[in-house]
C-alpha positions, 0 to 999 in steps of 0.5 A, a space after each residue: 916392142 909392142 905393148 900388151 893391150 889393155 885388159 877389159 874391165 869386165 875381165 879385172 876384179 878389184 880387192 875392196 880393201 887394199 885395191 889390188 886389181 887381178 884379171 877376174 878367174 871364176 872359182 867354181 862353186 865351193 871355191 873362193 877367190 882370195 886377195 893375195 895381198 890382204 887375203 880378203 875374200 873377192 869371190 865365193 860362190 856356193 850352190 843355193 847360196 841365194 835360198 840359204 841366205 834368204 831363209 837366214 835373213 828372214 830368221 834374223 828379221 824374226 829374232 831381232 823383233 822378238 828380242 826387242 819385245 821379251 825380256 832381255 836380262 833380270 837382275 835380282 839385288 837386295 830383294 828387288 827384281 828388275 827386268 829390262 829388254 834390248 829396247 829398254 836398255 838402249 833408250 835408257 837415257 831417252 829423257 834429258 840432252 842423252 836422247 840423241 845418244 840413246 836413239 843412236 845406240 837403239 839405231 846401231 843395235 837394233 834398226 841398221 841391222 834390221 835395215 840391211 837384211 831387209 834391203 837383202 831380201 828385196 835384192 835377192 828374191 828376185 834374182 833367186 826367182 830369176 826375175 828382173 831385179 826390184 827397182 832400185 836394187 842396185 842402190 838398195 844393195 849399195 845402201 846395205 853394204 855402206 850400212 855394213 860397218 854401222 851394224 853394231 849388234 856383235 859389239 853389244 852382245 861384248 858389252 853386255 858380256 863384259 858388263 855382266 862379269 863386272 855385275 855378277 859378284 853384285 847382283 843375281 843375273 837371269 838370262 832372258 829369252 831376249 838373250 839366247 834370241 840375241 846370241 843367236 841372231 849374232 851368230 846368224 848375222 856372221 853365218 849371213 855376212 860369210 855366205 853372200 858372195 857380193 861378187 855374185 850379186 853385183 854380177 847378177 844386177 849388172 846382167 839383168 840390167 844389160 839384157 
């Protein structure tokens, strides 16, 4: 009895969550290949997804920049009024020994999400235009994926919601334009992550590098 020949590596796909290995079967546009063990989406091809992701990424860049400049909240208490931006809130403890905490907070809610979308644009634009990948595109996409767990705009939004509930009985809170920009930003970040087929991006980068 002879053993079955090994499956070539380029005909296999491994789940990034549970490391389950499967023979590669490319789904059609609009279909998804999902890990049977943990349910992680492995391949999610969509028509014109690249253009849509680039458009969403550009909108995220604009919203991040605008949300850091415009007022986020205005609080009225005992006749005193104070308004703050996201950057003001992140750097609230910029003096003294807590400056490291302030810089880390600003990085997690502003600069890391901004870096991720800029890296995505850098990688995807040449692919969508059917041009050779930009220099260091594979490393840029790998860095973007490595930064994904550290992009905490959604966590900041949840924290703000909890804080607003606690102070709503103590003061009048008015939402500034940056609040609504940040709410839209969180939604677009989720949309971008769901639209992005990472397998397709890696496949495009490998194809252009080996051709």
